[in-house]
C-alpha positions in Angstrom: 37.1 16.3 8.6 38.3 17.6 11.9 36.7 17.1 15.4 36.1 20.8 15.5 33.7 20.4 12.4 31.3 18.7 14.8 31.3 21.5 17.3 29.1 24.2 15.7 26.2 21.8 14.7 26.2 20.4 18.3 26.4 23.9 19.8 23.4 25.0 17.8 21.5 21.8 18.7 22.1 22.4 22.4 21.4 26.1 22.3 18.0 25.4 20.7 17.2 23.4 23.9 18.1 26.3 26.2 21.7 25.5 27.0 24.6 27.9 27.1 27.4 26.1 25.3 31.2 26.6 25.4 34.1 24.6 23.9 37.3 23.4 25.5 36.5 24.0 29.2 38.8 22.2 31.6 39.9 19.8 28.9 36.3 18.9 28.0 35.5 19.4 24.3 32.0 20.7 24.9 30.2 21.9 28.0 26.6 22.9 28.1 24.8 24.5 31.1 21.1 25.1 31.6 19.9 26.5 34.9 20.6 24.3 37.9 20.8 21.1 35.9 24.1 19.2 36.0 26.2 20.3 33.0 26.2 18.3 29.8 29.7 17.2 28.8 30.4 15.9 25.3 33.7 14.4 24.1 34.1 14.7 20.3 35.9 12.1 18.3 36.0 11.2 14.6 35.9 7.5 15.5 34.7 5.4 18.3 37.7 3.9 20.1 38.9 3.0 23.5 40.6 6.4 24.0 37.3 8.3 23.8 35.5 5.8 26.0 38.2 6.2 28.7 38.1 9.9 28.3 34.3 10.0 28.6 34.3 7.7 31.7 36.7 10.1 33.4 34.3 13.0 32.7 31.6 11.2 34.8 33.4 12.6 37.9 32.3 16.1 36.6 28.7 15.3 35.6 26.3 12.3 35.1 25.4 13.8 31.7 28.4 12.7 29.6 28.1 12.0 25.9 30.4 10.7 23.2 30.0 12.6 20.0 30.9 11.0 16.7 30.3 11.9 13.0 27.5 10.6 11.0 28.6 7.4 9.2 31.0 6.4 12.0 32.5 3.1 11.1 32.2 1.4 14.5 28.5 2.2 14.5 28.0 0.7 11.1 29.8 -2.5 12.0 28.7 -3.0 15.6 26.0 -0.5 16.5 24.1 -2.7 19.0 27.2 -3.8 20.9 28.6 -0.2 21.0 25.3 1.2 22.4 25.2 -1.6 24.9 28.7 -0.9 26.1 28.1 2.8 26.5 24.8 2.1 28.3 26.7 -0.1 30.7 29.2 2.6 31.4 26.5 5.2 32.0 27.5 7.2 28.9 25.4 8.8 26.2 26.0 8.8 22.4 25.3 11.6 19.9 25.8 11.4 16.1 26.6 14.7 14.4 26.8 15.7 10.7 29.1 18.6 10.0 27.6 21.7 8.5 28.8 20.7 5.1 26.6 17.7 5.3 23.5 19.4 6.8 24.5 19.7 10.4 22.0 17.2 11.7 22.3 16.0 15.3 20.8 12.8 16.6 20.9 11.5 20.2 21.2 7.7 20.0 21.6 7.1 23.8 21.0 9.3 26.9 23.3 8.5 29.9 21.6 6.9 32.9 22.7 4.6 35.6 23.1 1.0 34.3 21.0 -1.6 36.0 21.7 -5.0 34.3 18.9 -7.5 34.2 20.3 -11.0 35.0 19.1 -13.7 32.6 18.4 -16.9 34.6 17.9 -18.7 31.3 21.4 -17.8 30.0 23.0 -18.4 33.4 21.2 -21.8 33.5 22.7 -22.7 30.0 26.2 -21.6 31.2 26.1 -23.7 34.4 24.4 -26.6 32.6 27.2 -26.8 30.0 29.8 -26.4 32.8 28.3 -29.2 34.8 27.8 -31.6 31.9 31.2 -31.2 30.3 33.6 -34.0 31.3 37.0 -32.7 32.4 38.5 -29.6 31.0 39.4 -30.4 27.3 39.7 -26.8 26.0 42.4 -24.2 26.5 40.7 -20.9 27.5 41.3 -18.2 24.9 42.4 -20.6 22.2 40.9 -20.3 18.8 40.1 -23.9 17.7 39.6 -24.3 14.0 37.6 -27.5 14.4 35.5 -26.3 17.2 35.5 -26.6 21.0 34.9 -29.7 23.0 31.5 -29.3 24.5 29.4 -31.6 26.6 27.2 -32.4 23.6 30.3 -33.3 21.5 31.6 -35.4 24.3 28.3 -37.4 24.2 28.6 -37.8 20.4 32.2 -39.0 20.7 31.2 -41.5 23.4 28.5 -42.9 21.1 30.8 -42.9 18.0 33.5 -44.8 20.0 30.9 -47.4 20.9 29.8 -47.8 17.3 33.4 -48.0 16.1 33.9 -51.0 18.4 30.5 -52.7 18.1 29.3 -51.8 14.6 25.6 -51.3 13.7 23.5 -51.2 16.8 20.0 -50.5 17.9 19.5 -47.0 19.4 18.1 -48.4 22.6 21.1 -50.6 23.1 23.5 -47.6 22.5 21.6 -45.6 25.0 21.9 -48.3 27.6 25.6 -49.1 26.9 26.7 -45.4 27.0 24.3 -44.6 29.9 22.9 -41.7 27.8 19.1 -41.7 28.0 18.9 -39.2 25.2 21.2 -41.0 22.8 18.4 -41.7 20.4 17.7 -38.0 19.9 21.4 -37.3 19.4 21.7 -40.0 16.8 18.5 -38.9 15.0 19.6 -35.2 14.9 23.1 -36.2 13.7 24.4 -32.6 14.2 28.0 -33.5 13.0 27.0 -36.0 10.3 28.8 -38.8 12.1 26.0 -41.4 12.0 24.0 -43.3 9.5 20.8 -45.4 9.8 21.1 -48.5 7.6 17.7 -49.7 8.8 15.0 -48.7 11.1 16.3 -48.1 14.6 19.8 -49.2 13.7 22.7 -46.8 13.6 26.3 -47.0 12.5 29.2 -44.7 11.9 29.2 -42.7 8.6 32.5 -42.3 6.6 32.7 -38.8 7.9 32.3 -40.0 11.5 35.0 -42.6 11.1 37.4 -39.9 9.9 36.5 -37.1 12.3 36.3 -39.3 15.4 40.0 -40.2 15.0 40.9 -36.5 14.7 39.0 -35.6 17.9 40.5 -38.6 19.8 44.0 -38.0 18.6 43.8 -34.3 19.6 42.5 -34.9 23.1 44.7 -33.3 25.8 46.5 -35.5 28.3 44.2 -36.1 31.2 41.1 -35.1 29.3 38.4 -37.6 28.7 38.3 -39.1 25.2 34.6 -38.9 25.2 32.4 -36.0 25.5 28.2 -31.3 23.0 27.8 -28.7 20.2 
């Protein structure tokens, strides 16, 4: 398939809506004009990639009505449809999916271009700042893929409790909460997200074999200057 295979189905689609359509005008793949409306500009590509996005963004200086046109069955849309549409929406671009004539010539608009007005999420921002504030020190290298997970504020709390149990053995949850100054330690022990804790009797907790092994891994891998104690 060639990019030009997408042109005729798109041209017919636009002409059916009253547009006059011409190809390859001032480096634009497709330009459609209808009355005094701003022109419609479409950049055709066989795959969705950074090149076509950059190209389409540059066309916004010519018209607010800029679309990216890709073939039906485009791989990027199959894999990451929601993220692709969100990105194009943020950039003020539209998206049209085109089947060549040999496949029926269907044309479908997935997104019309319009100014992007993001809606801030106070809840998400609250979670971000909450994790930032609760985390002790800076135990993670930004941009590093960590196989065993990142050190979060929740994990730091779990490690603090595990260290206490490692030193003191089976202990009442209330005493652990007091000793570690963690008022929600009982919930953390009960939920046992990492499988580090066991409850040999009611209200009493101790380290599990997994906890004894993994706590050493986390403590040994702590960065210099980072706290040895610390969320999922």
